[in-house]
C-alpha positions as CSV (number, residue, x, y, z in Angstrom):
1,M,0.0,0.0,0.0
2,N,1.2,3.5,-0.8
3,D,1.9,5.4,2.4
4,V,2.3,8.7,0.7
5,I,-0.5,11.2,1.5
6,P,-1.5,12.8,-1.7
7,T,-1.6,16.5,-2.0
8,P,-5.1,17.8,-2.8
9,L,-5.6,19.0,-6.3
10,A,-5.8,22.7,-6.9
11,P,-9.4,23.8,-7.8
12,E,-8.6,24.4,-11.4
13,R,-6.8,21.0,-11.9
14,R,-9.7,19.3,-10.1
15,H,-12.2,21.0,-12.4
16,A,-10.3,20.2,-15.6
17,L,-9.9,16.5,-14.5
18,L,-13.5,16.1,-13.6
19,E,-14.6,17.7,-16.9
20,A,-12.4,15.3,-18.9
21,L,-13.7,12.3,-16.9
22,Q,-17.3,13.4,-17.3
23,E,-16.9,14.0,-21.1
24,R,-15.4,10.5,-21.5
25,F,-18.1,8.9,-19.2
26,E,-20.9,10.5,-21.4
27,R,-19.1,9.5,-24.7
28,H,-19.0,5.8,-23.7
29,P,-22.3,4.9,-22.0
30,K,-22.0,1.2,-22.9
31,R,-19.1,0.9,-20.4
32,H,-21.4,1.8,-17.4
33,P,-25.1,1.4,-18.4
34,D,-26.4,1.3,-14.8
35,L,-24.5,4.3,-13.5
36,S,-25.0,8.1,-13.8
37,W,-22.4,10.8,-13.7
38,S,-24.0,12.0,-10.4
39,D,-23.3,8.5,-8.9
40,V,-19.7,8.8,-9.9
41,L,-19.2,12.3,-8.7
42,A,-20.7,11.5,-5.3
43,R,-18.2,8.7,-4.8
44,V,-15.3,10.9,-6.0
45,D,-16.4,13.8,-3.8
46,A,-16.6,11.4,-0.8
47,R,-13.0,10.2,-1.6
48,P,-11.1,13.3,-2.8
49,D,-7.8,11.4,-2.2
50,T,-8.6,9.3,-5.3
51,L,-8.3,12.4,-7.6
52,C,-4.5,12.2,-7.5
53,A,-4.6,8.6,-8.8
54,L,-7.1,9.6,-11.5
55,E,-5.0,12.5,-12.5
56,G,-1.9,10.3,-12.7
57,M,-3.9,7.8,-14.9
58,E,-5.0,10.6,-17.1
59,A,-1.6,12.3,-17.3
60,S,0.2,9.1,-18.3
61,G,-2.2,8.5,-21.2
62,G,-4.6,6.0,-19.6
63,E,-7.9,7.7,-20.4
64,P,-9.6,6.3,-17.2
65,D,-13.3,5.6,-17.5
66,V,-15.9,3.9,-15.3
67,V,-16.4,0.3,-16.2
68,G,-18.9,-0.6,-13.4
69,R,-19.4,-1.0,-9.8
70,D,-17.8,-3.5,-7.4
71,E,-20.8,-5.6,-6.2
72,E,-19.3,-6.4,-2.8
73,T,-18.2,-2.9,-1.8
74,G,-20.3,-0.6,-4.0
75,A,-17.2,1.1,-5.2
76,I,-17.1,2.7,-8.6
77,V,-14.4,1.0,-10.8
78,F,-12.2,3.1,-13.1
79,V,-10.0,1.4,-15.6
80,D,-7.5,2.7,-18.2
81,C,-9.5,2.7,-21.4
82,S,-7.0,4.2,-23.8
83,P,-7.2,2.5,-27.2
84,E,-3.5,1.4,-26.9
85,S,-1.5,0.7,-23.7
86,P,-1.0,4.1,-21.9
87,S,1.9,5.9,-23.7
88,G,3.4,7.2,-20.5
89,R,3.7,3.8,-19.0
90,R,5.6,1.8,-21.6
91,S,9.2,0.4,-21.8
92,L,9.0,-1.0,-18.3
93,C,9.9,-4.5,-17.0
94,Y,7.5,-6.3,-14.7
95,D,8.8,-5.7,-11.2
96,H,11.7,-4.3,-9.1
97,A,13.4,-7.7,-8.9
98,A,13.4,-8.0,-12.7
99,Q,14.6,-4.4,-13.1
100,K,17.4,-5.0,-10.6
101,A,18.4,-8.3,-12.3
102,R,19.3,-6.5,-15.6
103,S,23.0,-5.8,-15.5
104,R,22.8,-3.8,-18.8
105,N,20.2,-1.6,-20.5
106,R,18.0,-1.3,-17.4
107,P,14.6,0.1,-18.1
108,R,13.6,3.4,-16.4
109,G,11.2,1.6,-14.1
110,N,8.8,-1.3,-13.6
111,V,5.1,-1.8,-13.8
112,V,4.5,-3.0,-10.2
113,D,6.3,0.0,-8.6
114,E,4.7,2.5,-11.1
115,A,1.2,1.2,-10.4
116,A,1.8,1.6,-6.7
117,A,3.2,5.1,-7.1
118,L,0.0,6.0,-9.1
119,G,-2.2,4.5,-6.4
120,I,-3.8,2.0,-8.8
121,E,-3.9,-1.8,-9.2
122,L,-2.5,-3.7,-12.1
123,L,-5.3,-5.3,-14.1
124,T,-5.6,-9.1,-13.7
125,E,-5.9,-11.3,-16.8
126,E,-9.7,-11.6,-16.0
127,E,-10.1,-7.8,-15.7
128,Y,-8.2,-7.3,-18.9
129,R,-10.5,-9.8,-20.8
130,A,-13.6,-8.0,-19.2
131,L,-12.3,-4.7,-20.6
132,Q,-12.0,-6.2,-24.0
133,T,-15.7,-6.9,-24.0
134,M,-16.3,-3.1,-24.0
135,G,-14.2,-2.4,-27.1
136,A,-11.0,-3.2,-29.0
137,F,-7.9,-2.3,-26.9
138,D,-4.2,-3.0,-27.5
139,E,-4.5,-3.8,-31.2
140,R,-1.0,-2.5,-31.8
141,T,0.5,-2.6,-28.3
142,S,0.4,-5.0,-25.3
143,S,-0.1,-4.6,-21.6
144,W,1.5,-6.4,-18.7
145,V,-1.1,-7.9,-16.3
146,A,-0.9,-9.1,-12.7
147,T,1.1,-12.3,-12.8
148,P,0.4,-15.2,-10.5
149,P,3.2,-15.8,-7.9
150,E,3.9,-19.3,-9.2
151,V,4.6,-17.9,-12.7
152,R,6.7,-15.0,-11.3
153,A,8.7,-17.4,-9.1
154,L,9.9,-19.2,-12.3
155,G,11.1,-15.8,-13.7
156,G,8.1,-15.1,-16.0
157,A,5.4,-12.5,-16.2
158,L,2.2,-12.3,-18.2
159,F,1.0,-9.8,-20.8
160,C,-2.1,-9.5,-23.0
161,D,-3.1,-7.9,-26.3
162,R,-5.8,-8.1,-29.0
163,R,-5.0,-9.4,-32.4
164,Y,-7.1,-10.9,-35.2
165,G,-10.2,-10.0,-33.2
166,R,-9.1,-12.2,-30.3
167,V,-7.6,-11.5,-26.9
168,F,-4.3,-13.4,-26.2
169,T,-2.3,-13.9,-23.0
170,F,1.4,-14.5,-23.4
171,H,4.5,-14.8,-21.2
172,N,7.9,-13.2,-21.2
173,G,10.8,-13.0,-18.9
174,A,9.9,-10.5,-16.2
175,E,13.0,-8.5,-17.0
176,S,12.0,-7.9,-20.6
177,Y,10.6,-4.5,-21.8
178,Y,9.4,-3.1,-25.1
179,A,8.5,0.3,-26.5
180,A,5.0,-1.1,-27.3
181,R,4.3,-2.7,-24.0
182,G,2.9,-0.9,-21.0
183,F,0.3,-1.6,-18.4
184,R,-3.3,-0.8,-17.5
185,G,-4.6,-0.2,-14.1
186,S,-7.8,0.0,-12.1
187,L,-9.0,2.2,-9.2
188,R,-11.9,1.6,-6.9
189,V,-13.6,4.7,-5.6
């Protein structure tokens, strides 16, 4: 868990962010058919600390949008809905251990630490597949997904993409990184 207390957004930044989120929300009603913008705004207003995470998702190219409500907690679920893997979160290996293991050509960071710094969760394979039912994402890029510990213990990590009208899950060494591979995250508000 991120122990850093986020700085509240200045009023003009808050307004600009909420305006962008509302516009996207209204442009894609099929992603959240049972929710209204007033439902979303009420949750965000009750949890102003989440605005920093949403701003980070937006600033790094994630285009966060609401994809539903968590049935157990009632939380509104935001997910990165950019057509391709967020441009500001690419060329990263999977985690800190993988990044440290590279003796040469280390990437600038890793997805696990960057997701934590943003205050978001890395999508699971199941969440990634659910996102793909709402549109066509990652047709030219790919996105790391949360990797089961047993796969990571063997040195691997998972990523997904969409090609030929299908969603694929692949594996790579966790220390690998590519200009066309980033990660998508989620935030429960």
